[in-house]
C-alpha positions as CSV (number, residue, x, y, z in Angstrom):
1,X,57.0,88.6,-61.6
2,X,56.5,84.9,-61.9
3,X,57.7,84.4,-58.3
4,X,55.2,87.0,-57.0
5,X,52.4,85.2,-58.8
6,X,53.4,81.9,-57.3
7,X,53.5,83.4,-53.8
8,X,50.1,85.0,-54.2
9,X,48.6,81.7,-55.5
10,X,50.1,79.9,-52.5
11,X,48.5,82.4,-50.1
12,X,45.1,82.1,-51.7
13,X,45.3,78.2,-51.7
14,X,46.3,78.2,-48.1
15,X,43.4,80.5,-47.1
16,X,40.9,78.4,-49.0
17,X,42.3,75.2,-47.4
18,X,41.9,76.7,-43.9
19,X,38.3,77.9,-44.7
20,X,37.3,74.4,-46.0
21,X,38.7,72.8,-42.8
22,X,36.9,75.3,-40.7
23,X,33.6,74.6,-42.4
24,X,34.2,70.9,-42.2
25,X,34.5,71.1,-38.4
26,X,31.1,72.8,-38.0
27,X,29.4,70.6,-40.6
28,X,30.6,67.3,-39.0
29,X,30.1,68.4,-35.4
30,X,27.0,70.6,-35.8
31,X,25.1,68.6,-38.5
32,X,26.2,65.1,-38.1
33,X,27.2,65.0,-34.4
34,X,30.6,63.4,-35.0
35,X,34.1,64.8,-34.7
36,X,35.7,66.1,-37.9
37,X,39.2,65.2,-37.0
38,X,41.1,63.0,-34.7
39,X,41.9,64.9,-31.5
40,X,45.1,66.8,-31.4
41,X,47.9,64.9,-29.7
42,X,51.4,65.7,-28.5
43,X,53.6,63.0,-30.0
44,X,57.1,63.9,-28.9
45,X,58.5,60.8,-27.3
46,X,59.8,60.7,-23.7
47,X,59.8,63.3,-21.0
48,X,63.4,64.6,-21.2
49,X,64.0,67.1,-24.0
50,X,67.5,67.7,-25.3
51,X,69.9,68.9,-22.7
52,X,71.7,72.2,-23.0
53,X,74.7,74.2,-21.6
54,X,74.5,77.6,-20.0
55,X,75.8,80.2,-22.3
56,X,75.4,78.1,-25.5
57,X,72.7,78.4,-28.1
58,X,69.8,75.9,-27.6
59,X,67.0,74.7,-29.9
60,X,64.5,71.9,-29.7
61,X,60.8,71.4,-30.5
62,X,57.7,69.7,-29.2
63,X,55.6,68.0,-31.9
64,X,51.8,67.7,-32.2
65,X,49.6,66.4,-34.9
66,X,46.0,65.6,-35.9
67,X,43.1,67.8,-34.7
68,X,42.2,71.1,-36.3
69,X,44.8,73.9,-36.7
70,X,45.9,76.5,-36.0
71,X,46.8,75.2,-32.6
72,X,47.0,77.2,-29.4
73,X,50.0,76.3,-27.2
74,X,50.2,77.1,-23.5
75,X,52.7,76.5,-20.6
76,X,50.3,75.3,-17.9
77,X,52.8,75.0,-15.1
78,X,56.5,75.1,-14.3
79,X,59.0,77.2,-16.3
80,X,61.5,77.0,-19.1
81,X,65.2,77.6,-18.4
82,X,66.0,81.3,-18.2
83,X,67.0,82.6,-21.6
84,X,64.7,80.3,-23.6
85,X,61.4,81.2,-25.2
86,X,58.7,79.4,-27.3
87,X,57.1,80.1,-30.7
88,X,54.7,77.9,-32.7
89,X,55.7,76.7,-36.2
90,X,54.2,74.3,-38.7
91,X,55.4,71.7,-41.2
92,X,55.3,72.3,-44.9
93,X,52.0,72.4,-46.7
94,X,52.6,68.8,-47.9
95,X,52.2,67.7,-44.2
96,X,49.5,70.0,-42.9
97,X,48.4,68.0,-39.8
98,X,51.8,68.4,-38.0
99,X,52.8,71.5,-36.0
100,X,55.5,72.3,-33.4
101,X,56.3,74.4,-30.4
102,X,59.8,75.6,-31.0
103,X,62.0,76.2,-27.9
104,X,65.0,78.4,-28.6
105,X,67.5,80.8,-27.1
106,X,70.6,80.8,-25.0
107,X,70.1,79.5,-21.4
108,X,71.7,81.6,-18.7
109,X,71.4,79.4,-15.7
110,X,72.2,75.7,-15.1
111,X,69.5,73.5,-13.5
112,X,66.7,71.0,-14.2
113,X,63.5,72.7,-15.4
114,X,60.2,70.9,-15.6
115,X,57.1,72.3,-17.2
116,X,53.7,71.2,-18.5
117,X,52.6,72.1,-22.1
118,X,49.1,72.1,-23.4
119,X,48.1,72.2,-27.1
120,X,44.5,73.0,-28.2
121,X,43.1,72.4,-31.6
122,X,40.7,74.9,-33.2
123,X,37.8,72.4,-32.7
124,X,38.5,72.3,-28.9
125,X,40.4,69.1,-28.6
126,X,43.5,69.3,-26.4
127,X,46.5,67.4,-25.2
128,X,49.0,68.0,-22.5
129,X,52.4,66.6,-21.5
130,X,55.2,67.3,-18.9
131,X,58.8,67.7,-20.1
132,X,62.2,68.4,-18.5
133,X,65.2,70.3,-19.8
134,X,68.5,69.9,-18.1
135,X,71.0,72.8,-18.5
136,X,74.7,72.0,-17.6
137,X,77.1,74.5,-16.1
138,X,79.4,76.2,-18.5
139,X,82.5,76.6,-16.3
140,X,85.5,74.3,-16.4
141,X,89.2,74.1,-15.3
142,X,92.3,72.4,-16.7
143,X,95.7,71.4,-15.4
144,X,98.4,69.8,-17.5
145,X,101.9,68.4,-17.7
146,X,103.9,67.5,-20.8
147,X,102.2,64.1,-21.1
148,X,98.5,64.8,-20.0
149,X,95.7,67.3,-19.4
150,X,93.4,67.0,-16.4
151,X,89.9,68.4,-16.9
152,X,87.3,69.2,-14.2
153,X,83.9,70.8,-14.5
154,X,80.8,71.5,-12.4
155,X,77.9,69.1,-12.4
156,X,74.5,70.3,-13.4
157,X,72.2,71.5,-10.6
158,X,70.2,68.2,-11.1
159,X,72.8,65.7,-12.1
160,X,70.5,62.7,-11.7
161,X,69.2,63.4,-15.2
162,X,72.7,63.3,-16.7
163,X,74.1,59.9,-17.5
164,X,77.5,60.8,-18.8
165,X,79.7,63.5,-20.3
166,X,81.3,63.6,-23.7
167,X,84.8,65.2,-23.8
168,X,85.7,66.8,-27.1
169,X,89.0,68.3,-28.2
170,X,90.3,70.5,-31.0
171,X,93.5,72.5,-31.9
172,X,91.6,75.6,-33.0
173,X,89.6,77.9,-30.8
174,X,85.9,77.5,-31.7
175,X,86.4,74.0,-33.3
176,X,86.0,71.8,-35.0
177,X,86.1,69.4,-32.0
178,X,86.4,65.7,-32.0
179,X,85.2,63.4,-29.2
180,X,88.2,61.8,-27.4
181,X,86.4,60.1,-24.5
182,X,83.5,59.9,-22.1
183,X,83.2,60.2,-18.4
184,X,80.5,59.4,-15.8
185,X,82.0,61.9,-13.4
186,X,82.9,65.6,-13.7
187,X,86.6,65.0,-14.5
188,X,88.7,63.5,-17.3
189,X,92.4,63.0,-18.1
190,X,93.6,63.3,-21.6
191,X,96.8,61.3,-22.0
192,X,97.1,61.6,-25.7
193,X,98.5,65.1,-25.9
194,X,101.7,66.1,-27.7
195,X,104.4,68.5,-26.4
196,X,104.4,72.0,-27.9
197,X,100.7,71.9,-28.9
198,X,97.7,74.0,-27.8
199,X,94.4,72.2,-27.2
200,X,90.9,73.4,-26.8
201,X,88.4,71.3,-24.8
202,X,84.6,71.3,-24.5
203,X,82.2,69.0,-22.7
204,X,78.7,67.9,-23.5
205,X,76.2,66.6,-20.8
206,X,74.2,63.6,-21.9
207,X,70.8,62.5,-20.8
208,X,68.1,60.2,-22.2
209,X,67.4,62.7,-25.0
210,X,71.0,62.9,-26.1
211,X,73.9,65.3,-25.7
212,X,73.7,69.0,-24.8
213,X,75.5,71.8,-26.7
214,X,79.1,72.5,-26.1
215,X,80.3,74.0,-22.8
216,X,82.6,77.0,-22.8
217,X,86.1,76.2,-24.0
218,X,89.0,75.3,-21.8
219,X,92.5,75.9,-23.2
220,X,95.6,73.9,-22.5
221,X,99.0,74.9,-23.8
222,X,101.3,71.8,-23.6
223,X,105.0,72.8,-22.9
224,X,107.7,71.7,-25.2
225,X,109.8,68.9,-23.8
């Protein structure tokens, strides 16, 4: 019962808070001729959002603050990677002037995708920015001997945005994986294998925003000597 009362009180407080902000906008603009809030602004740094991998779960967010909420988000031009979608969210009530456009899903096709986002505050202020998401190919091949494993994978459709690749290895399918090296090309040779061991490899594409999710696994069974 106590939990229900707290929940109802929170809803009432939130509605009263929104109403007061709404009235403040019209008072400050209509009566005084001055803006009630600083204009809404997209504050996410850079133009490259986190990279991803086809077939792997993806999540990132574009942040905006100031202005008057609720915000309205729009994709003005371009497109998201296939398999991804957007939904607005907001920070906790302790930070009411900060909201996000969540981008989530499982990308289905590799490539470089550029799009322009606009956010509009309830007072009419707006901000727009252009972002790029790079999705790496999920496929890979392996060849191996008793002493080494050679890995090869496909580059992204727009590899100029990728600066390097992280190579990770584990001994259990699904991980955990530990980084064993990096490569600036689409190949890598692991010379630290042990005979009679099965290894699982994944690759992460890295751009200015950081590493992507894991690629599909590649399995290598090292023969006994």
